[in-house]
N, C-alpha and C positions, 0 to 999 in steps of 0.2 A: 813360898807363897802359892796358893792354888790358882790355877787359871780359871777365868770366868767361864760359866757354862756357855755352850754354843747352841744357838737356834739356827738350824739349817732349813731354810724355806726352799722347797723344790717346785719350780714352776711347771706348767703344762706344756704340751706338745706345741712346738714352734713359738712358744712364748719367750719371756726373758725376765731379768730382774726388774724390768719396768712394768711388770704386770700389776694390775690395780691392787690385788690382795697382798702381794709382796710389799708394795709401797705402804699399804695400810699397816702391816705388821711392823715394818721397819720404823715408821713414824711413831707408832704406839710405844715400841721399845725405847726409842730415843727420849720420849717424854717420861715414861714410867719406870723403865729398867735399863738405864744407859750403860750399866756395867755388863750387860749381856752381850756376847759376841754374836752379832747377826751376820749370817752368810746367805747369799742367794746368788749362786753362780749362774752364768749364762751357759746352759747345757746344750750339748749336741743332740740332734734327734736320732743319732745312731746309737743303738743300745750299748754295745761294748764300750764305746767312747764315754757314754754317760756314766756307766758303772765305774770306769776308771776315774772320771772327774769327781764323782761323789766320794769314792773311797779315799781319795787324796785329801779330803776335807775333814777326816776323822781326827778329833783332838786326842792327844796322847794322855793328858792328865786332867780332863774336865768332863763333866756330863755333856752328853749330846742329846738334844731335843730335835724332833723332826716335825715338819709341817709340809704337806704336799697337796696340790690341787690338780685334779684331772689326771693327766699322765704322771704328774708329780706325786700324786697319791699312790700310784703303782710303785714308783721308785721309793717313796717313803716307807711303804710296806716292806720292800726288799731290804732297805737299810735297817729298819727296825728288827728284822729277822737276823740279819748278819751281825749286828752290833748290839743286840738286846737293848735297844733304845726305845723310848715311848714316842708315839707319833699321833698327830691329828691329821685326818684324811678328809679333804673337802671335795665332794663330788668326784671320788677317785675313779680312774679307769681300772676296770677289773681284769679285762682280757683284751689288751690293746691290739693283739694280732687279729681280732675280729673286725676292727674298723680300719686298720692300716692298709689293707689291699686297695682301698679307694685312693690311696696316696702314692701308689707304686708308679715308678717310671715317669713321673711328671715333675716339673720344676716346682719346688715348694719354697715359699718365701716366709721368713719370720714375721710375726705380727708387729714387732717393734724395731726391727733392723732391716737392712738390705741384704742380709745373708740369704743365700739360696742353698737348697739341698735336693738330693734325689735319692729316694729310698728304693731298695731292691727287695725281691722276695727273701733274700738272705737276711736282711735287716728285720723283716717281719718275723721270721723264724727265730731270730736271736731273742726277741722279747720273751719267748716261752722259757728260755734258760733262766730268766730272772723272776719267774712267777713264784709266788709264795701262796700256796693254797692247800690246806688252810693255814693261817698263821698259827704258830705254836704258842704264842702268848697274847691272845686276843685282849686280855685285860690291860695291856699296855697301849691299846689303840682306841681312839675316839673317832667314830665315823660321823661326819656331818653331810647330810644329803638333802636336796630339795626335790620334791616329786615332779616339779616342772622342768627339770633338766632336759633341754631339747637335744643334747648331744649324746648323753649316756643314759642307759636304763638304770635308774637308782635301785631297782629291785635286785639287780645282780650284786650290787655292793652290800645291800642289807643281808643277802644270803651268804656272801663270802665272809663277811665280818660278824657272823653270828657269834655271840659271846663277848664281843667288844661293846664298849659304851656306844650307844647309837642315838643320834638326834635326827629324826626324819620330819622335815617340815613340808607341809602342803604348799604347792605353788612354787614360786621362785624360778630359777633358771640355772644354766650351767655355771654362770659366774658366781652363784650363791649370793642372792640379794641380802644386803645388810650384814654381810660377813663380819664387819668390824665389831659388832656387839658381842661376838664370841671370843675375841682376842684375849681379854683378861681371864676368862674361864679356861680357855685353851692353855694358856701359860700355867695356870694353877694345876691343871690336869697333868701337864708334862712334868712339872716339878714334883708332883706327888708320887710319881712312879720311880 
């Protein structure tokens, strides 16, 4: 008997499975696609640890679908390349090493937990090891960005994911306002690849 497809939702920097979009996706799947295996691990902010955590979640005998927001979009791109899986990217971080220096050598706290972290220059350099630019199969990617993103420049994502399906909405913010309206179409896109 085949194993159910797995939807791996990858949260952003210092976020967690309690992120608003992750909970929206999980709730939608519970109502409409309860047979799908939803996974949203609590990821480390340290790149090599994150890569190991994500790689451990690859199913042996089932389709893998990816969805990532912000830094999770960076990781979903890497996973899509490594495992030839389709991905939906929501306001993705394109070059995290560009903004990470602001977080060096200070105590960082997760948004939804009491976990604390301290990044070093080594961690920032590690992100470059996981960069995929350009993606080799852009047709397997759907980029969702809002131009009002106050954290990341959406134009970098539009450039990087040229050739991918793109939805560029005016306004909005980094959290991607009204994201839930895209969940059914996102799942249909993932399953069509």
